[in-house]
N, C-alpha and C positions, 0 to 999 in steps of 0.2 A: 695581738694587741694592735689597735689602730692609732696611727700617728698622723698629725698634719705635717706639712712641709716645714712649718716654723718650729715644730718640736723635734725635727730630725737631728739637727746639730747638737742641741743639749743632750739628746739621747745617746748619740755616738760618743760624747765625752765620757759617758759612764761605762762604755764598753760595747762591743759588737754583739749583736744577736746572731744566731746561726743562719737565719734566713730572713730575707727582706722581699716584700712584694710592693712594687711601685705601680700605681694605676692612676691614669688621668689622660687628658687629651691636650696637654700643653707640652710640646716637645722640648722647648728650652728649659722649662723648670724640671722636667723629668731628667734631662741630661745633666743638669747641675746637681740634682739630688744623687744621681748615679755616680757622678765624679766625686761627690763628697764621701759617699760610702767607700768607693774604691781607694781614695787617698787615705782614709782612716784604716782600711784593711791593709794597705801596703805598709803603713807605719807599724803595723802589728805582725809583719812577716808574711802576708799573703802576696807572694811575689809572682805567682803564675795565674793566668786568667784564660778560661775557655768559654767561648760564646757560641750559642746556638740560636737559630731563628726557627721557631716551631710552627707547625700547621697541623690541621686535623688529618690531612692525607699527605702521602709522599714525604714522610719524615721519619727518620730512624730514631725513635724514642729510646731504644736500647742503648744507643751511643751516649745519650744524656745520662742514663742511669750508670753506665760503665764509667763515664768521666767523673761523675760525682763520687763514685766509690773507690776510684783509683788514687794512688799517690804518685806525685811526680818524682822522677829520679833526681831532679836538680833543685827542687823546692819542697820545703816542709809543709807549706800551706798553699791552697789554691782557691780561686774564685770561679764559680761556675754560674754563668748568666744564661738565662733562657728568655728570649723575647717571643711573645705570642701576639702578633699584630691583630689577629681577629678576636682574641680572647676565647677561642674555642679549640681546645687541645684535642678534642675527639675522645672516644672511649678509651683507647689505649693510652693517650697522653694524660687523660684524667687519672687513670690508674697509676701511671708512673709518677705524676705529681704528688699523689697521696703517699706513695712509697718514699719519695724524696723528703716529704714532710716528716715522715716517721724517722728517716735517717737523721734529719736535722735536729730532731728532738733528743737524739742520743748524744751524751756529753762528749764522748771521744771523737765522734764524727764531726761535731760542731767545732771542735778545736782545730780540725784539719781543713775543712771545706766550708766556704761561705757561699751560700746559694742566694742568687738574686733573680727574681721573676719580674718581668716587665710586661704590663698589660694595658690595654685601653681602659677607659673609665669603667669601673665595675658597677654595673647596674644591679638591680635587685635579683634578677635571674641568675647572673653570674655569682653573686654572693651566696646564693642558696645551693650552689653545686657542692657535692661532697669534697671535690679537690680543693676548691677555694677555702672552704671551712677548715680543711686539714692544714693548709698553708697558714691560715690565720691563727690557728692554735699553736703552730710550731714556731712562728716567728713574729715579725713586725710588718704590718700593712701600712704603707704610707700613701695617703690620699693626696693627690696633687691637684688642687683646685686652680682654675684660671684666676687671673687678677681681675677683680671687678672694676668697672670704670671709676667708681668713687675712690678706689684705692690706688689708681694708676699714678696720680701726682706724687703721692708719698713713695711709691715704688720707684718712679723715675728719679726722685730726689735722692733716694738711698743709693741707686746705681751711680748717679753722678758723684755722690760723696765718696764712694768706693774708689773712684779714679781721681779724687782730689779736686773735684769741681762742685759748685753749688750756685743756686740762684739767691737773689737778695730776699731777706725775710720781710718783704714788703708786698704791697698790692701788685706792683709790677712783677715781682717774682712769682706770685701766685698765678697771674695772668700768663706768664711764660710757661709754667707747668701745665696750665689748662690748655694752652695752644698745643703744646707737645702731646698731651693726651689725645686731643682731637685728631692729631695727625697719625697716631700709631694705635689707636684703640682697636682691639680685637686681633692684633698682629704682633704678638709679644716678641717673636724672633726678630722682626724688623725693628721693634722698639729697642731691643738690645743692641742691634747694629747701629742705630742712630745715636745711641748713647756713646758707643765706642767711637763713632765718627767725630762727635764733639770733642772727645778726648784727644783725637789726632789733630783737629783743626785749631784748638785753642789751648793755651797753657792752663795749668792748675790755678784754681782760684774762682773768682766770681764770673758767672756767665750772665750776660744781659739778655733781655727779651729780644732785642734786634739780632743778636748772634744766633739765638735758637731759631728765630723765624727765618733767618737767611740760610740755615743749614739743614733743618729737619724736613724731610720729604713727607708728603701726605701718602701714607701707606695703610691707612685705616681700613679695616674689614669689619663688616657688620653681619649679624645673624638676624633671622626673622624674630627671634626672641628679643633682640635689642629694640626692634621696631615696636613690638607690643609693649615693652616696658616703658619706652619713651612716650607712647600714646597714653597709656593708662596713668602715667604720672603727669600728664598734661603739658609736656614739653613740646610746644609746637615747632620751634626752630629745629630742635634736635630730631624730632620725628621726620620732618621734611628732609633733613640731611641724611638720616639713615635710609629713608626710602630711596632717595636719589642714589646713594651708594649701592644699595641692593640692586636697583635697576641697572646701574652702570656695570655691575659685576655679572649681569646676564640672568638675574633671577626673574622667573616668569611672572608677569602681572597676575595671571590666573592663580598661581600658588600664593602670592602675597594677598590677593583678595580673599582666598579661602581662609587664611589664618585670621585676617582682620574680621571677616564675617563671623568666624567662630567666636571671637571675643565679643562682638556686638550681640550675637544671639545668647551667649552665656550671660551677659549683663541683663538683657531683657528678661530671660527666663528666671534668673535669680531674683530680679526686682519684682516680678509678678508673684513669685513664691512668697517673698517678704510681705507684699501687699495682702496676701491671703493668710498671713499670720504664721507662716513657717519660720522657725528659728533660723538665724543666719547660717550656722554650720550645715544644717540640713539643706537649706536653699542652695548653698554652694555645691554640695554633693549632687543635688538634682540637676544643677546646671553644668555638671561635669567640669568643675573648676578645681584643679589640683596644683600642688607644688607652689612655686614662688608667686604665681598669680593670685593665690588666695589673699595675700596681704593687700594687694592692690584693690581687689574686689571688696574686701572688708572696709577699706577706707572710702571707696567710691560709692558703693550702693546706698548708704544712708543719705548721701547728698543728691542723689539723682531722682528724677521724676519719670514716671512711666511714659507720659506723652513724648518727652524728648528722646527716649530710647526707641519708641515706636517709629519716630521720624528717622532715627539712625538706621533701623532695620530696613525702612523703605529706601534709604540712600544706598545701602549695601545691595539691595535688590536691583537698583538702577545700574550700579557699577557692574554687577554680574551680567546684565544685558549688554552693556557697552563692551565688555570683554568678548561677547559673542557676536559683536557686529551691529547691534541695534543702536538706534539713535533716540535721544531723549532731549526735549526742549530745555534750554538753559543749562545743559550739562556739556562738558567737553566730549568730543567724539572719539578721542584716542584713550586707550586704557591707562597709560601712565598718568595723564592729566586728571582723569577721573579718580584714580587712586589718591592722587594728591589732595583732591577736594574731600574725599571721604576721610582721609587722615586728619585734615583740618577740622572737619565736623566732629570727629571722635575726640580730638584734643579739646575742643570747646566744651563738649559734654563733660569731659574729665575735669575741666576747670570750673564747672558750675558750682555756685555757692550751695550751702546746705539747703535742702528743700524744706518747705514749711507745709505743715498739714493744715 
């Protein structure tokens, strides 16, 4: 059965499953979920814990199998944790995991041993492996999603509330949380630490915007997907901020240009297909638009005109040349500045009003 992180605590109140699989790419949330399961298990008599870090090679999987099958001399119940950093246990490991899943499905074994598997985010390939399917059938799979930017203010407010602090329920309070979000976006561990720091610096009760601004460090981290999302949503200032952050972190301009060009070409090809009478879902498939970007393209394409997208394709071509050392009149000669101009043009296109036929 699949659970979200929010469903884990209510589930545990009803009783422990014999097996849990935690998968995701957010270390803080994974550790907190793991601690929640551990504390619930300890309250039910699981007083011994054995942990393994597995790999496809140079790992004794038989020791894992033996540990899960043995009983402690000093404890009636035990927790066996297996962490797979790569998510690839190998042939032997996959076979052992399937066997462990079978053991977990046996009622007597489940009463004595709690098995916890820790994985990176399970993509479609991993989910289709026999060992993952066996684990899923035998226990609970907890998907740990990152905190989206739109949810960060509420997440920060909840963390502050847990330590007895809060911001005013006013426009100033919302601005304070927005500032906090801007400083810690994409870096949840640092966000957690900044919340704890506020708890050390100030007493319980109301936090002012000036207190937050004086205390919270700018530790935001961005991904290229953040840049695409900001551009496609027409957020010019945020797009420039994310671009500057990526460049400051050492992201290569060539790689950034490649991703942006991919978006430009996808918009152009999808719009051409629509102009030719192709239905929108088929046009998106032809333009190789998948996943979260589909909703942005569905919103943008009806508002765009083909000539403006053609000009955008030309701009992307110019920036490609600048990345290779070529010079173009009226364009910046350095790659970061050229990327900034391309990003601004893309944002203006994304902000264009609905096209008229």
